[in-house]
C-alpha positions, 0 to 999 in steps of 0.5 A: 555390324554396319550400324555406324554411318560415316557422315559424308566423305571425309575431306579434312586433311592433316597434310596437303599431300596425304589423304584425310586420316579418317579414310585410313582409319576406315580402311583398317576397320571397315574397307566398305562402310555405310555412308550418308550422301548430300541428298540424304540417301545412304550408300557405301564408301570403299577405301580398299584397293582390291574392292575398288578394282572389283567395284569399277569393273562390276557390270551391275554398278552404273556410271550414269550421273542421274542415278548416283548421289554425290558425296560432296556438295555440288553447285549443279545437281546430278542429271543425265549426261548430255550427248557426247559426254560419255563418262556419265554413260554405260555401254552401249552408249559409252562404247559408241562415243569412246571407240572412235576416240581410242585411236587419238589417245594411243601411245603412238599418237601421243608420241606425235604430240610430244613436240607440241607439248614441249613447245607449249611448256617452253612458251609458258616458262619463257613467259614466266622468265620475261615477267620475272618473279614472283608468279603464281605457278597455277595461273602461269603454268599448271592451268594453261599448259594442259588446256592448251595441249587439249586445244592443240589436240582438238584444233582450237584457238589457245585463247579458248583456254582462259574462258573455259578455265573461268567458266569451269571455276564457277561451275565447280564452286559449290557456293556459286548460285545455281542460276550462275552455275547453270549459266556457266555450263551453258556458256561453256557449251556455246564456246564448244558449239562455235568450235564445232562450227568453225571446224566445219568451215575450216577442217584440218587434221585435228581430232574434231575435224577427223570426227566430223569427216567420219560422220558418225556423230551429229553436231550436238554430240560433237559439242558435248564431246569437245566439252568433255575433252576440255574439262576432263583433259585439263583439270586433273593434269593442272592439279597434278602439275601444281600439287606435284611442284608443291610437293617437290618444293616442300620435300627435298627428297622428292625433288632430288628424285624428280630432277636431273633427267630430261624427262620423268620416267614412267615409274616416277610419273606413276608414283606421283599419280599414286602418291597425290591421287588428284581425283578424290573419288568415283561413284557407281549406282547399283542397277541390281542388288550387288554383293561387294566386300561381304555387304549387300548393296541394294538396287538404287544405292550409290557406292563411292570409291575413295581413290586416294585411300585405295592408292595408299592401301598397305595391302597393295603397296609395300610402303604406301605413304612413302614416295619412291620414284623407282617403285616400278609399276604400282597398279594405282587407280588414279585413272580409274580401272576397267572400261571407264579408265580415263581415255587420256591417261597416255596424254596426261603422263606425257605432259607430266613427263615433259613439263615437270622436269623442264620447269625445274631445269629452266628455273633451277632456283624455283622455291615457294615465295613464302615458306612459312605460309600454309598451302591453300588447297581445294577440298570438298571437290572431286578434283583435289589440288592447290588454289594458288602457288606463289613462287620465286626463282 
């Protein structure tokens, strides 16, 4: 039944705002399919929403980096997670790092951060207005806003954002020579280590200072945690800003649904997250033989969930390919599911609620600089998005 093997994760898109057609075809025929990985091993690809939820909560499917094969080329091969980098860990290590952070990402705490988010958003739109058109919306707004929000949260100097963004771009690019990619990771770690040292010398009420005062983590763990907060806290939101704005500029119906209000509704934000699905996939490694969707995943095999395919599953969503800002709670998997659900999901939602309507309110004539030019997207990565978005107003 499963003799046919998918040759790696499909990434070629016919439309920049929709998953690859091949994923929809797989979901209809084989919601869990045999797939080859970049290291030559065979594993599985899940494209079904219900199976995805089951996969993400299965106790015998591990998040440990070093156990998982990658479905796309990577500049750095998977290796054990560094201290503090808990997204690549399982319980109890994962729990030990995540639990002290939970109180910093509650709805109440994020509400307290909203004035700072508004200031950061306003500051960057002000800068765009002063400079005047044209501008690259990625560099001028989408990327720096979430990085500086994270800087605000952890108590870092906003200038760190440019250096982190530059180094991260090298790490993500599969064409970067391995030595340069490793050097970029090391340099990022040193920036974070210096931040931890600074917080020891000059503590405040920010997240890092509180964690230092708690005394439950050493400096190596705090450095890894700061690294994780910056990377995980800006890449997805930055791409949601840029791809979401691009969708609005390309589709008048979507723009009409998302402009006019001071902030976006929770329903509108959830629909953007579902419809665009910036995180393309998440993978797990089997710690034992696991039965999922009628197949046997053998111990040691990797199983990958296509988040974008699951979020367009007609068995879960009434009109999966239609954007409807009033659709209500839709159960998307954009932030994952279970104990590994993105800890910053409340913060990301707040940034989108505030940032997108403010951008279009302040720049009501915002439009693409060249309507005839194809959108340049980043494919073949875990995080999908546009590489540049030239705009005028």
